[in-house]
C-alpha positions as CSV (number, residue, x, y, z in Angstrom):
1,I,122.7,131.0,123.0
2,V,124.4,129.2,120.0
3,I,128.3,130.0,120.3
4,E,129.3,128.2,117.3
5,G,129.0,125.1,115.3
6,P,129.2,122.4,114.0
7,N,132.5,121.2,115.0
8,D,134.2,118.3,113.3
9,K,132.0,116.0,115.4
10,G,128.7,117.5,114.0
11,R,127.9,119.1,117.5
12,W,127.1,122.8,118.1
13,E,128.2,124.8,121.1
14,V,125.6,125.9,123.0
15,Q,125.6,128.0,126.4
16,V,122.6,127.8,128.6
17,D,121.6,129.1,132.1
18,Y,121.1,126.3,134.5
19,Q,120.9,126.9,138.4
20,C,122.1,130.6,138.2
21,E,125.2,129.2,136.3
22,T,125.9,129.4,132.6
23,K,126.9,126.2,131.3
24,T,128.2,125.1,127.6
25,L,127.1,122.0,126.1
26,S,127.9,120.2,122.7
27,L,124.6,119.2,121.3
28,L,123.9,117.5,117.8
29,E,121.8,119.5,115.5
30,S,118.6,117.4,116.4
31,N,118.7,118.4,119.9
32,L,118.9,122.1,119.1
33,Q,115.1,122.4,119.4
34,P,113.7,123.0,122.9
35,K,111.2,120.3,123.9
36,P,107.9,121.5,125.2
37,S,107.6,122.0,128.8
38,C,105.1,119.2,129.2
39,G,107.4,116.7,126.8
40,W,106.5,115.4,123.5
41,E,102.9,115.1,124.8
42,L,100.1,113.3,122.7
43,V,96.5,113.3,123.2
44,I,94.4,109.9,122.5
45,A,90.7,110.3,122.6
46,P,88.2,108.8,122.8
47,I,89.1,106.5,125.6
48,G,86.5,103.7,126.2
49,L,85.9,102.3,129.5
50,G,87.6,99.1,129.0
51,I,90.9,100.7,127.7
52,K,93.6,100.7,130.2
53,E,96.9,102.8,130.5
54,T,98.9,99.5,129.5
55,D,96.7,99.4,126.1
56,V,97.7,102.8,125.3
57,S,101.3,102.3,125.9
58,Q,101.5,99.2,123.9
59,A,99.8,100.5,120.9
60,L,102.4,103.5,120.9
61,T,105.6,101.7,122.0
62,P,106.2,100.3,118.3
63,H,106.7,104.0,117.4
64,G,108.8,105.1,120.2
65,R,109.6,104.5,123.9
66,V,106.5,105.9,126.2
67,R,107.7,108.0,129.1
68,H,104.3,108.4,130.9
69,V,100.5,107.5,130.4
70,K,98.1,109.3,132.4
71,M,94.2,108.7,131.9
72,T,92.3,111.9,132.8
73,N,89.5,112.2,135.2
74,P,86.5,112.0,134.2
75,P,87.7,109.6,131.7
76,G,87.7,109.5,128.1
77,V,90.9,111.5,127.3
78,C,94.4,110.0,127.8
79,L,97.8,111.9,127.8
80,V,100.9,110.2,126.5
81,E,104.6,111.5,126.7
82,M,107.0,110.2,124.5
83,A,110.5,110.1,125.4
84,L,111.7,111.4,121.9
85,K,110.4,113.9,119.5
86,E,110.8,111.6,116.6
87,G,108.6,108.7,118.6
88,A,106.0,111.0,119.2
89,E,105.8,112.3,115.4
90,A,106.0,108.7,114.3
91,A,102.9,108.0,116.5
92,F,101.2,111.0,115.5
93,N,101.7,110.5,111.8
94,N,101.0,106.7,111.8
95,L,98.5,106.4,114.3
96,R,96.1,109.8,113.4
97,H,93.0,107.4,113.6
98,F,93.4,103.8,114.8
99,E,91.2,101.1,116.8
100,L,92.2,100.3,120.2
101,K,90.2,97.5,121.6
102,G,87.3,98.1,119.6
103,T,87.3,101.8,119.8
104,Q,88.1,104.1,117.1
105,V,90.5,106.7,118.7
106,S,92.7,109.7,117.3
107,V,95.8,110.8,118.2
108,D,96.9,114.6,118.2
109,W,99.4,116.8,120.1
110,S,98.2,118.2,123.3
111,T,97.4,122.1,123.4
112,M,100.4,122.7,125.6
113,A,102.7,121.0,123.2
114,K,101.1,122.7,120.1
115,T,101.7,126.2,121.5
116,E,105.2,125.4,122.5
117,M,106.4,123.9,119.4
């Protein structure tokens, strides 16, 4: 619940319930939008057999910090959680379709991220 804002430092006072207690936080406006429960998760597909998690991470790192990369089983899809929304949006906007180790792949938001955004 937003109490008031912005204050003289550009922050908003927000109350949140955390571990059965109400806490007051001072947040920048850019942090007022809650993150999806899956994080800022992107789907990279199709993933060729020779592509590793480190290859995917290296391709996305120029756009923002990569928090986690996970290949699915069976292979073919890779889930990438970016640390910040801005990094995920930059990767999504700049790498919609790109070549990774000779394979044309595409980037999209995960289904869970789409539903919660």
